[in-house]
C-alpha positions as CSV (number, residue, x, y, z in Angstrom):
1,X,27.5,9.4,13.3
2,X,26.6,12.8,15.1
3,X,23.4,14.4,15.7
4,X,24.1,17.8,16.5
5,X,21.6,19.3,19.0
6,X,21.7,22.9,20.4
7,X,25.3,23.6,21.5
8,X,28.1,21.6,20.3
9,X,28.4,18.2,21.9
10,X,31.5,18.6,23.9
11,X,32.3,14.5,23.7
12,X,32.2,14.8,20.1
13,X,35.2,16.1,17.6
14,X,32.3,16.3,15.1
15,X,31.4,20.0,13.1
16,X,30.1,22.5,14.9
17,X,26.4,24.6,14.3
18,X,28.2,27.4,12.3
19,X,30.0,24.5,9.8
20,X,27.0,23.0,9.2
21,X,24.5,26.2,8.7
22,X,28.1,27.0,6.3
23,X,27.6,23.8,4.8
24,X,23.9,24.2,4.3
25,X,24.5,27.4,2.4
26,X,27.0,25.6,0.1
27,X,24.2,23.2,-0.9
28,X,22.3,26.4,-1.8
29,X,24.8,27.6,-4.0
30,X,25.0,24.3,-5.9
31,X,23.8,23.3,-9.2
32,X,22.0,20.7,-8.2
33,X,19.8,22.6,-6.0
34,X,19.4,25.9,-8.1
35,X,15.7,26.3,-8.7
36,X,14.7,24.1,-5.7
37,X,14.1,26.8,-3.2
38,X,11.0,24.9,-1.4
39,X,13.3,22.5,-0.9
40,X,16.2,24.2,0.3
41,X,13.6,25.9,2.6
42,X,12.6,22.6,3.9
43,X,16.7,21.7,4.3
44,X,16.7,24.8,6.5
45,X,14.1,24.3,8.6
46,X,14.9,20.7,9.3
47,X,18.7,21.7,10.0
48,X,17.6,24.9,12.3
49,X,15.2,22.7,14.4
50,X,18.1,20.3,15.2
51,X,20.6,22.8,15.7
52,X,18.0,24.3,18.7
53,X,17.5,21.3,20.1
54,X,14.2,20.8,18.6
55,X,14.0,17.9,16.6
56,X,11.4,16.1,18.6
57,X,8.5,18.8,17.2
58,X,10.0,17.8,13.2
59,X,6.8,16.2,12.4
60,X,4.9,15.9,9.1
61,X,2.3,18.3,10.3
62,X,4.4,21.0,12.0
63,X,7.0,20.7,8.6
64,X,4.0,21.3,6.3
65,X,2.6,24.0,8.1
66,X,6.1,25.7,8.6
67,X,7.9,25.4,4.9
68,X,4.3,24.4,2.7
69,X,1.9,27.4,4.6
70,X,-1.2,25.2,4.1
71,X,-4.6,26.9,5.1
72,X,-6.5,25.0,6.6
73,X,-3.6,22.9,8.2
74,X,-1.4,20.2,6.9
75,X,-3.3,17.2,7.5
76,X,-0.8,14.2,6.6
77,X,-4.0,11.7,5.8
78,X,-4.7,13.9,2.6
79,X,-1.6,15.6,1.6
80,X,1.5,13.8,0.8
81,X,3.8,16.9,0.3
82,X,6.1,16.4,3.0
83,X,6.9,12.7,2.1
84,X,7.4,13.5,-1.6
85,X,9.6,16.1,-0.7
86,X,11.2,14.3,1.7
87,X,12.4,12.1,-0.8
88,X,13.2,14.6,-3.3
89,X,15.5,15.7,-0.8
90,X,17.3,12.6,0.1
91,X,18.0,11.9,-3.8
92,X,19.1,15.4,-4.4
93,X,21.7,15.2,-1.1
94,X,23.0,11.9,-2.5
95,X,23.2,13.3,-5.8
96,X,25.7,15.7,-4.3
97,X,27.6,13.9,-2.3
98,X,28.4,11.5,-5.4
99,X,29.3,14.5,-7.2
100,X,30.6,17.9,-6.5
101,X,30.3,17.1,-2.8
102,X,32.1,13.6,-2.5
103,X,35.1,15.5,-0.9
104,X,33.2,17.7,1.7
105,X,34.0,17.3,5.2
106,X,30.6,17.3,6.1
107,X,27.7,15.3,4.9
108,X,24.0,15.8,5.9
109,X,21.8,13.1,5.9
110,X,17.7,12.4,6.4
111,X,17.5,9.0,7.3
112,X,14.0,7.3,6.2
113,X,11.2,7.1,8.5
114,X,11.8,10.6,10.1
115,X,12.4,14.3,9.2
116,X,15.5,14.4,11.6
117,X,18.3,15.5,9.5
118,X,22.1,13.8,10.9
119,X,25.6,15.5,10.4
120,X,28.6,13.3,9.8
121,X,32.4,14.4,10.1
122,X,34.6,13.5,7.1
123,X,36.1,10.9,9.8
124,X,32.9,9.7,10.3
125,X,32.2,8.6,6.7
126,X,34.7,5.7,6.7
127,X,33.5,2.7,5.8
128,X,34.2,-0.2,8.3
129,X,33.9,-3.8,7.0
130,X,31.9,-6.1,8.7
131,X,32.2,-10.0,9.0
132,X,29.2,-10.5,6.5
133,X,30.7,-8.0,3.8
134,X,31.5,-11.4,1.6
135,X,31.4,-10.3,-2.1
136,X,30.7,-13.9,-2.8
137,X,27.5,-14.1,-0.6
138,X,25.8,-10.8,-2.2
139,X,22.8,-11.2,-4.2
140,X,23.6,-8.1,-6.2
141,X,26.4,-7.1,-8.6
142,X,27.5,-5.1,-11.7
143,X,24.7,-5.4,-14.3
144,X,21.2,-3.8,-15.1
145,X,18.7,-5.7,-13.6
146,X,18.0,-9.4,-14.2
147,X,17.7,-10.9,-17.9
148,X,14.9,-13.8,-17.5
149,X,13.6,-15.9,-20.3
150,X,9.6,-17.3,-19.8
151,X,9.3,-20.5,-21.7
152,X,5.9,-21.5,-23.4
153,X,3.8,-23.0,-21.0
154,X,3.2,-26.5,-21.6
155,X,-0.7,-28.0,-21.8
156,X,-0.5,-31.3,-20.5
157,X,-3.5,-32.5,-23.0
158,X,-3.8,-32.7,-26.2
159,X,-6.7,-30.6,-26.4
160,X,-6.7,-28.0,-28.6
161,X,-8.5,-25.2,-26.1
162,X,-6.2,-26.0,-23.5
163,X,-2.6,-25.5,-26.2
164,X,-4.4,-22.1,-26.9
165,X,-5.0,-21.1,-23.2
166,X,-0.9,-22.1,-22.9
167,X,0.3,-20.3,-25.2
168,X,-2.1,-17.3,-24.6
169,X,-0.7,-17.1,-20.5
170,X,2.7,-17.1,-21.7
171,X,2.1,-14.2,-24.0
172,X,1.0,-12.4,-21.0
173,X,3.1,-13.4,-18.5
174,X,5.9,-12.4,-20.8
175,X,3.9,-8.5,-21.6
176,X,3.8,-8.5,-17.9
177,X,6.7,-9.1,-16.8
178,X,8.6,-6.6,-19.6
179,X,6.4,-3.9,-17.8
180,X,8.4,-4.5,-14.5
181,X,11.3,-2.0,-13.8
182,X,14.5,-4.0,-13.4
183,X,14.1,-7.0,-15.8
184,X,15.2,-7.9,-19.0
185,X,13.1,-10.2,-20.6
186,X,14.0,-12.3,-23.9
187,X,11.8,-11.6,-27.2
188,X,8.9,-13.8,-28.0
189,X,10.7,-15.2,-31.4
190,X,13.4,-16.5,-29.0
191,X,11.1,-17.9,-26.2
192,X,8.8,-20.1,-28.2
193,X,12.1,-21.3,-30.0
194,X,12.1,-23.5,-27.8
195,X,8.3,-25.0,-28.0
196,X,7.5,-28.6,-27.7
197,X,11.4,-29.0,-28.0
198,X,14.1,-30.6,-25.4
199,X,16.0,-27.8,-23.6
200,X,19.4,-28.0,-22.2
201,X,18.4,-25.6,-19.7
202,X,22.3,-24.9,-18.6
203,X,23.7,-24.3,-22.3
204,X,20.5,-21.8,-22.9
205,X,21.1,-20.1,-20.5
206,X,24.6,-19.3,-20.9
207,X,23.8,-18.7,-24.8
208,X,21.5,-16.0,-23.6
209,X,23.0,-14.5,-20.2
210,X,20.5,-15.4,-18.7
211,X,19.4,-15.5,-14.8
212,X,16.6,-17.0,-14.4
213,X,14.0,-19.3,-16.2
214,X,10.1,-19.2,-15.7
215,X,7.8,-22.2,-17.1
216,X,4.6,-23.9,-16.3
217,X,2.1,-26.0,-17.5
218,X,-1.6,-25.6,-17.9
219,X,-4.3,-28.8,-17.0
220,X,-8.0,-28.6,-17.5
221,X,-10.2,-30.1,-14.7
222,X,-13.9,-30.1,-14.9
223,X,-14.6,-26.3,-14.3
224,X,-11.6,-25.3,-12.8
225,X,-8.0,-24.4,-14.8
226,X,-4.7,-25.2,-12.5
227,X,-1.6,-23.6,-13.4
228,X,1.9,-24.7,-11.9
229,X,4.6,-22.6,-12.7
230,X,8.4,-22.7,-11.0
231,X,11.5,-20.4,-11.3
232,X,14.6,-22.7,-12.4
233,X,18.4,-21.5,-11.8
234,X,20.7,-21.2,-15.1
235,X,21.3,-24.6,-13.8
236,X,18.1,-26.1,-14.3
237,X,17.6,-26.2,-10.7
238,X,14.2,-25.4,-9.8
239,X,14.5,-22.6,-6.8
240,X,10.6,-22.5,-5.9
241,X,7.4,-23.4,-7.3
242,X,3.7,-22.7,-7.0
243,X,0.2,-23.5,-8.4
244,X,-2.9,-21.4,-9.2
245,X,-6.1,-23.0,-9.5
246,X,-8.5,-20.5,-11.4
247,X,-12.4,-20.8,-12.6
248,X,-12.9,-21.1,-16.2
249,X,-14.1,-18.5,-17.7
250,X,-13.3,-15.6,-20.5
251,X,-10.1,-16.9,-21.4
252,X,-8.4,-13.9,-21.8
253,X,-9.8,-12.3,-18.4
254,X,-8.5,-15.5,-16.9
255,X,-4.9,-15.5,-18.7
256,X,-4.6,-11.9,-17.3
257,X,-5.4,-12.4,-13.7
258,X,-3.2,-15.7,-13.5
259,X,-0.2,-13.6,-14.9
260,X,-0.7,-11.0,-12.6
261,X,-0.9,-13.0,-9.5
262,X,2.6,-15.0,-11.0
263,X,4.4,-11.9,-11.6
264,X,3.5,-10.5,-8.1
265,X,4.5,-13.5,-6.2
266,X,8.1,-13.5,-8.1
267,X,8.9,-9.9,-7.7
268,X,12.7,-9.2,-6.2
269,X,11.6,-5.9,-4.1
270,X,14.6,-4.2,-4.9
271,X,15.1,-0.1,-5.7
272,X,18.4,-0.8,-6.9
273,X,17.3,-3.4,-9.0
274,X,14.2,-1.5,-10.5
275,X,16.7,1.3,-11.3
276,X,19.1,-1.4,-13.3
277,X,22.1,0.1,-10.7
278,X,22.8,-3.4,-10.5
279,X,22.6,-7.2,-11.9
280,X,21.4,-10.6,-10.2
281,X,24.4,-12.5,-8.8
282,X,24.3,-16.6,-8.5
283,X,23.5,-16.1,-5.0
284,X,20.4,-14.1,-6.2
285,X,17.7,-16.7,-6.8
286,X,18.5,-18.7,-3.7
287,X,18.0,-15.9,-1.5
288,X,14.6,-15.1,-3.4
289,X,13.4,-18.8,-3.2
290,X,13.8,-18.7,0.3
291,X,12.1,-15.6,0.9
292,X,9.2,-16.9,-1.1
293,X,8.9,-20.3,0.9
294,X,9.5,-18.3,4.2
295,X,6.4,-15.6,3.0
296,X,4.5,-18.7,2.2
297,X,5.1,-19.8,5.8
298,X,4.3,-16.3,7.4
299,X,0.9,-16.4,5.2
300,X,0.0,-19.6,7.6
301,X,0.1,-17.6,10.8
302,X,0.6,-20.5,13.0
303,X,3.2,-20.9,15.8
304,X,5.2,-23.9,14.1
305,X,5.3,-22.0,10.4
306,X,6.3,-18.4,12.1
307,X,9.1,-20.0,13.4
308,X,10.3,-21.6,10.5
309,X,9.8,-19.0,8.3
310,X,11.9,-16.7,11.1
311,X,15.0,-19.1,10.4
312,X,14.5,-18.8,6.5
313,X,14.4,-15.1,6.8
314,X,17.6,-15.2,9.3
315,X,19.2,-17.3,6.9
316,X,19.0,-14.6,4.3
317,X,19.9,-11.5,6.1
318,X,23.3,-13.6,7.0
319,X,24.0,-15.3,3.8
320,X,23.0,-12.3,1.4
321,X,23.5,-9.5,3.3
322,X,22.9,-7.0,0.5
323,X,19.2,-8.1,0.2
324,X,17.2,-6.1,2.4
325,X,14.0,-8.5,2.3
326,X,15.5,-11.1,4.8
327,X,15.4,-8.0,7.3
328,X,12.0,-6.9,6.3
329,X,10.6,-10.7,7.1
330,X,12.5,-10.7,10.5
331,X,10.7,-7.8,11.1
332,X,7.4,-9.0,10.0
333,X,7.6,-12.3,11.9
334,X,8.2,-10.6,15.3
335,X,5.1,-8.2,14.7
336,X,3.0,-11.6,13.9
337,X,5.1,-13.6,17.0
338,X,3.6,-10.6,19.3
339,X,0.1,-10.6,17.8
340,X,-0.5,-14.4,18.5
341,X,1.1,-13.8,21.7
342,X,4.3,-15.8,21.4
343,X,6.4,-13.1,22.2
344,X,6.0,-9.4,24.5
345,X,5.5,-6.1,23.1
346,X,9.0,-4.8,24.2
347,X,10.7,-8.1,22.4
348,X,8.7,-7.5,19.2
349,X,9.1,-3.9,18.9
350,X,13.0,-4.0,19.7
351,X,13.5,-6.7,17.2
352,X,11.2,-5.3,14.6
353,X,12.5,-1.5,14.4
354,X,16.2,-2.9,14.5
355,X,15.7,-5.6,11.4
356,X,13.4,-2.5,9.7
357,X,16.0,0.0,10.0
358,X,18.8,-2.4,8.9
359,X,16.6,-3.2,5.8
360,X,16.4,1.3,5.5
361,X,20.3,1.0,5.8
362,X,20.4,-1.4,2.5
363,X,17.4,-0.3,0.2
364,X,15.9,3.4,1.2
365,X,13.1,2.9,-0.9
366,X,12.0,-0.9,-0.3
367,X,8.3,-1.1,-0.4
368,X,8.0,-4.2,2.1
369,X,10.7,-2.3,4.8
370,X,8.4,1.3,4.6
371,X,5.4,-1.6,4.8
372,X,7.4,-3.0,8.0
373,X,7.2,0.9,9.5
374,X,3.4,0.6,9.2
375,X,3.2,-2.5,11.0
376,X,5.3,-1.8,13.5
377,X,3.6,1.8,14.0
378,X,0.2,0.0,13.7
379,X,0.3,-2.9,15.7
380,X,3.2,-2.7,18.3
381,X,2.9,1.2,19.0
382,X,-0.8,1.6,18.0
383,X,-0.3,4.9,16.4
384,X,-3.0,4.3,13.8
385,X,-2.2,7.7,12.2
386,X,1.3,6.9,11.7
387,X,1.0,3.9,10.1
388,X,-1.7,5.2,7.5
389,X,1.4,7.4,6.5
390,X,3.7,5.0,6.7
391,X,1.3,2.6,4.1
392,X,0.9,5.6,2.0
393,X,4.4,6.4,1.6
394,X,5.3,2.6,0.7
395,X,2.5,2.6,-1.6
396,X,4.4,5.7,-3.3
397,X,7.3,3.9,-4.2
398,X,5.7,0.6,-5.6
399,X,2.7,-1.7,-6.2
400,X,2.4,-4.6,-3.5
401,X,-0.5,-6.7,-3.1
402,X,0.3,-7.3,1.1
403,X,1.0,-3.3,1.6
404,X,-2.3,-2.9,0.3
405,X,-4.2,-5.6,1.7
406,X,-3.0,-4.5,5.0
407,X,-3.5,-1.2,4.6
408,X,-7.0,-1.9,4.4
409,X,-7.1,-3.9,7.5
410,X,-5.8,-1.1,9.2
411,X,-8.2,1.3,7.5
412,X,-11.1,-1.2,8.6
413,X,-9.8,-0.8,12.5
414,X,-9.9,2.6,11.9
415,X,-13.6,2.7,10.5
416,X,-12.6,4.4,7.3
417,X,-14.1,1.7,5.2
418,X,-14.4,3.6,1.7
419,X,-10.8,4.1,1.7
420,X,-10.4,0.0,2.8
421,X,-12.4,-0.7,-0.1
422,X,-10.0,0.9,-2.5
423,X,-6.9,-0.8,-0.7
424,X,-8.7,-4.3,-0.8
425,X,-9.6,-3.9,-4.5
426,X,-5.9,-2.6,-5.4
427,X,-4.6,-5.6,-3.8
428,X,-6.6,-7.7,-5.8
429,X,-5.9,-6.0,-8.8
430,X,-2.1,-6.7,-8.0
431,X,-2.6,-10.6,-7.4
432,X,-5.8,-11.5,-8.2
433,X,-5.8,-15.2,-6.8
434,X,-5.0,-15.0,-3.1
435,X,-6.5,-16.9,-0.3
436,X,-4.4,-14.2,2.4
437,X,-7.2,-11.3,0.5
438,X,-9.8,-13.7,0.5
439,X,-9.5,-14.1,4.7
440,X,-8.6,-10.3,5.2
441,X,-11.8,-9.2,3.1
442,X,-14.0,-11.2,4.5
443,X,-12.7,-10.7,8.3
444,X,-12.7,-6.8,7.9
445,X,-16.2,-6.8,6.1
446,X,-17.7,-9.0,9.0
447,X,-15.9,-6.6,11.3
448,X,-17.5,-3.9,9.3
449,X,-20.7,-5.6,9.2
450,X,-21.3,-5.2,5.5
């Protein structure tokens, strides 16, 4: 892919500056960009700066002041206009090239994580198949999201209170999951047909066209409630399981908190899935299960667990090449391996950057990948303000407990304690029961002497 800087690169038979400027004019006149004058100004500014060999100046604040004329000067810590407009520009460019511009001999793209445009010629747009491009390995295929059934949670005793709590928890999980983009949940009437009955999961999944089954148990122990839940594939095999211990309290509140925690832990984190452009293939749950186990190992923050997590993330990246989470997990592992002194900074930085960029190629709107950019900026490049900008960008794309928690840690380091409190509260809202959240808050409050 050619990035044209100043004069035409004589070693490359790519587009020249005049062709690129003519292409921008064609974009400006296309119906997709009509009424988006400021967006065209944005595009023209970054293109001209790049053609004039000034790409290195294309920072968020520079664009904010030049294109949007802020007074006082643009401050990326409190103003997200440039980030929001960059995402709009990427979407409109993609819409144009998917439609009217699909046969254009020049293509302009704006890579995630920066503001320097790239210019491709028609010859450079050909996709070269890779060894990993195996349809049988792909997590996503044709479809409109993932179809899930939440079976009634089972009370382990004959207690009326326990039975009532289990039924209420089932309804909370169904309600919460039905609100997630990219998931299709069976109705309550269908799910509760299977309460207290023997189920042939394979037959049920085939009949309903189900990709995954969520089920669990409820047990009262003294002043505690233990909920165990599991995700099964359509053949009835458990992909992963976990448990949540909660104090007894007002039932509706506790049910909601447990439900939120369950939902937070089983997200696909795929913008393609959220937009219902794809469905889950048979490989999807296996990949999700390995990601889940790897994330739990990563949370332990000890050398042996980190190495095992890295192996799991690596296996997902090889066996599910269209799933960005394998690569984002590998990047996070290298950040933590450096933090624990197991690899040096150049090694960690080289690997983490490579894996995050690969994840962004697969899924440009991955919350985890943008959070990975923030982690690299903050803990490997020691650029706290850039890290904060990446975290804000990540959280504008979707909710994620880990991203909010890490952002809170970063803000504590930056001594912005009120903002850190807000991020910790948001992380707790997304996932109420989290030992990692307990640890992060305790350490940060201690460091802040609060």
